[in-house]
Structure formats: structure tokens, C-alpha cells
N, C-alpha and C positions, 0 to 999 in steps of 0.2 A: 504493500500500500504506500510505502514511503516514496516510491517513485512516481506515483500518480498525481494528477492535477488536484484531485479532491484532497489527497493527503497534504499537499502543499498548502492548500487553503486552510485546512484544519490546523496545521502547524504554524500558521501566520507567516508563511514564506511567500504567499502569493495572494493578491486581492481577488475576491470573487468577481466573476463576470456579471455585471448588472445589465438589465434590459434598457436599451436606449430608445427613448421616445422619438418618433420621426418629427423632424422640424421642417417648416416651410421656408424656403429661402426668400427673403424680401428682395424683389427686383425693381420695385418702383416706390419712390418716396415723394412726399410733398416738396422737399427741396429739389429733387430731380425734376419734377414737373415745373416748378418755379423757374429753374435755370433754363429750361427749354422753351417754355411757353410765355413766361412773364418778363424775362429779361433779354433773352437771346434774339438776335435778328438774322437768323440763318435761312429764313425763307420757308415757304409752304412745304417743300419736299422734305426738309429736315424734320418738321413737326409731324407730318403724316408718316414718315419713315419711323419715327420714334414710337408712335402709337402702334404701327404695324409690328414693330419688334416686340411689343408687349403681349401680342395675341397668344403666342405659344409659351410665354414665360410667366405671366401674372394671371391671377384669377380675379373675379369680380370684387371680392372682399378687399384685395390689395389695391385695386383701382379706386374703389370708393374711399378707402382710408387715405390714400395719397391725395386724391382730389379734395377731400375734407380738410386735410392738413394744409394744402395750398391756399384754400380759402381762409383758414385761420391765420395764416401768415399775412395775407392781404389785410384782414381786419385789424391786425396789430399795427400795421403801417398806417392805416387810416385813422385808428384810434389808439395811439400809444399808451394812453392811460386806461384803456379798456372801453369797449363799446357800451354806451348806456342802453338800457332797455328801451325798445321802440325807436331807437335812433335810426335815421335813414342810412341807406347804403351809400358809401362813398365810392370814388372812382376805382380804387384798387380792388375792393371787394366785388364790385359789379363785374369788373374785368375778369377776376378769378372765377366767379360763378359762371360766367359765359364760357370761359375756356374749359372749365370742368364739365359743363354740359356737353360741349362738343367732343371732348376726349371720351367721355362715357358712351356717347352715341356712336362715335366712330369705332371704338374698341368693340362695342356690342355688335354692331353691324358686321364687322370683320369676323367676329367670333361665332355669331349665331345666325347671321343672315347674309352670308357671303354671296350666294347666287343672286339674291334679290338686290344686293348692293351692286353686283356686276350689271344686272338689268337696268339699274339706274344710271349706268355709265361710268362706274368706277374702274380705273386702271392705274398703272404705275405713275401716270402723269397727273392724276387728280390732285387738285390743290386744296388748301385749308378752307377757303370760302365755298368750294363745291361740296366738300365732305360734310360741312355743317348743314347743308340742305338735303343731300341724298341719303345720309346715314339714318336720320329719323324716318324718312320715307321707306327705306328698306326694312327697318324694324317693324314699322306699321304694316307693311305688306306681308311679312311673315307672321305677325301677330305676337311678338314678344317684346318685353321691356329690354333696356340696354344690358341688364344682367342675365338675360336668358329666361326670365320667368314668363310663361304664357299669359297673354292678356285675356281676361275673361270675355267671352262673346256675349252678345245680348241675350242669347238663350241661357248661357251659364248664369248671368246675373238674375234673370227672371226666375230660374230654377232655385237659386239661393234665396231669393226674396220669398218665394212660396214656402220653402222649407222653414224660414224664420217665422213666417206668419203662422204656419201650422204648429210649430213648437210653442209659440206664444199662446195660441188657442188651446192646445193640449194642456199646457201648464196651468192656464187659467181654469180650465174645466176640472182638473185634478184638485187644485186648491179650493175651488168653490165647492166641490163635492165633499172635501174633507171638513170644511168649515160651515157647511149648511146641512145639519143633521135632519133626518126625516122626522116630521112631527107625528105624534101619536094619532092613529086613525087617518093619516094623510095618504091619499092615493099615490101610487108610484108616478103616475103621469104628472100630478101636481108638484110632487117633489122635484122631478126632472125639470119642470118648467121654472121653478124657483132657482135651481142650480144654474140653468142656462142664462137666466136673467143676471145672476151674480157674475157668472163667467163673462158675459158680454161686457159688463161694466169694467171688469178687470182688463179685458182686451183693449177697451177704449183708453183706459188709463195708461196701459203699457205703450200704446201707439203714441199718445201725447208725450209720454216721457221720452220715447225714442226721437220724436221730432224736436223736443226741447234740447236733448243731448246733442243731436246733430247740428242744430242751430248754434248752440254754444261753442261746439268744436270749430265750426266754420268762422264764427266771430273771433275766437281766440287766434285762429290761424291768420285771419286778415289783420288783426291788430298787431300781431307779432311781425308781420312782413311789410305792412304798408306804413308810410310816414303819415303825418297829420294832413298833408296836402292831398294825398291819395285817398285817405279816409273821408276827407271832406267831399271830394268829388263823388265817391261811392255813395255817401249819404244823400247827396243831392239827387243822384240817379234813383236811389231807392224811394225818395220822397215823390219824385216824378212818376215812378212806376206805380206806387200806391194810389196816386191821384188819378191815373189814367186806366187802371185795370178795368176791363169790361166797360169802357166808356164812362169811367168815373165811379162805377159800382165795384169797389174793391172787394175781393174775396177774402182779404186778410182781416182778421178780427181786430178790434180796437186794442186788445191786450198785446197781440203780436206786433201790431203797428207801433205801439209805444215801446216795445222791446227793441224793435229795429231802430227807432229813433234814439234809444238810449246809447247806441253806438257812438252817436255824436257826442253825448255828454261824457261817456267813458273815455273817449279819446281827446276830450277837451277841444273839440273842433268846432269852430264857429262857421256856420254856413248861412249866408244871407239869402233870404227868400227873394224869388224873382218878382219884379214889379208887376 
């Protein structure tokens, strides 16, 4: 046994072999993208060639991470002391976001929609201004996002909507049955009618909650992305829409209208009424 590897480990003459976890080599970084796309002036072919070189080397997670880091670098240049909440995008950030969008679309089209990209006219001479147009078109033609995820079809969305509605109704019916005991000497039919009435109310409540949640999410998204000027313009258009829906007869309730108008107050936006 003394001559074996196991014996050597036991006698502390040799380190045991440990399992090595596989590591993913980082081939693209925010600094690398910054150097090529934000500071260099090597022309369209160099930028397209760089993206093309990443197709077989980097995955979507690395592309996204590098793009996000590039945008963060731009924000730090625009706001050295830190970007205030709801502050507008400045020049470097907007440029970096535009570049990141093109990089992801180009990489995605080359990776997941190459035939469609070729159909759009892509070849070795394609420039940066051309790829920014044809790459999104190729992805749309194939029906995938830039990172290769299939885009749900209208049928998929409708099917998912029906499943959500069915689950809401089923949950409401079960809850109503649990919390609506049958009365003494009550007929089965009468009991089921009472359960259905309670369940219907719960479904309506759930639907309103879903609307409120979706509206709040959209509101939060807009407030986080738009500056005060854009919020003011949006508020003006909402006011005009509410005034003119169905020739002045708005389908929006007073409560919802007031909530929409609250966006103006929440953003501290002052919008002058038209004369």
C-alpha cells in the first residue's frame, strides 16, 4: 500500500485530488465595449467585426453584463456624484444605451437569426448604420428576442390569458365554497347559487386588483424612465384622450381618471391647460 497514491494521501505525502468546478471564460467586458464603441474611431467594419467575433465566444449573459457595465460607466461620467432618482438621461448614457441596443440586436441576429439576417442583406460589407436597422428586423422575422428567447405569438398570449382567467375563477369558486357553508334545510341548487354569487364577486375583485397592479407597474416604469418634461407631455396627451374618448363620453371612471391625473402631481409636473 505504501507505494500507492491512496497511501501517499493517507501518509500526508500527497494532496488529495479535488473536483474542479468548470468556469466560464469572460471574453467581453464593459471596458472592452467602451474602448471599441464609445471611444475608438476605427470605423463601421471594426465595430461589426468585433460583434461578429463574439458570436462563437460569448453567451447572452456575458453580452448583457458587458452592455450593462458600459452603460454604468457612461452614467458615472454624466453624473460623477451619482445619478439622482428620476434624473434625465444625459449624452453619454443615451449614447451607451443606443450602442448597447445595437450590439445586442446584432449579436442576437448573428447568433439566432443568421439566415433571416442574410435575407435582409447582411454580408461582410454591412456597416454599423445598416446593422442597426436589419438586425431587429431579422429577429422579428424569426420571432425571437436578441437573447434567443421565442417571442410569444398572439395565440400563445391568448392561451395564457385564458389559463389565468380560468385559474382565477377556479380559485374563487374553491374559496367561496369553503367559506359559504350550506344552510340547514337549504337546497343544493340554492347553495350553489349563493356560492356562484360569492365567487363572481371575488373574480371581479381579482380582475380590478390585476388592473390596478398593472397600472401601477406601468406608472412606476414611466416615472423611472421619463424626465419631468416627458411626463408633462404624456399627461397632456392623457388628458386629451380622456376628453375625446367616444366623442367626449369617456369610458374611464372618475376614480381612474383622477388616478391618471395624479401622475402629474406625483411627478410635480405643471401642465397648462389649452385655451
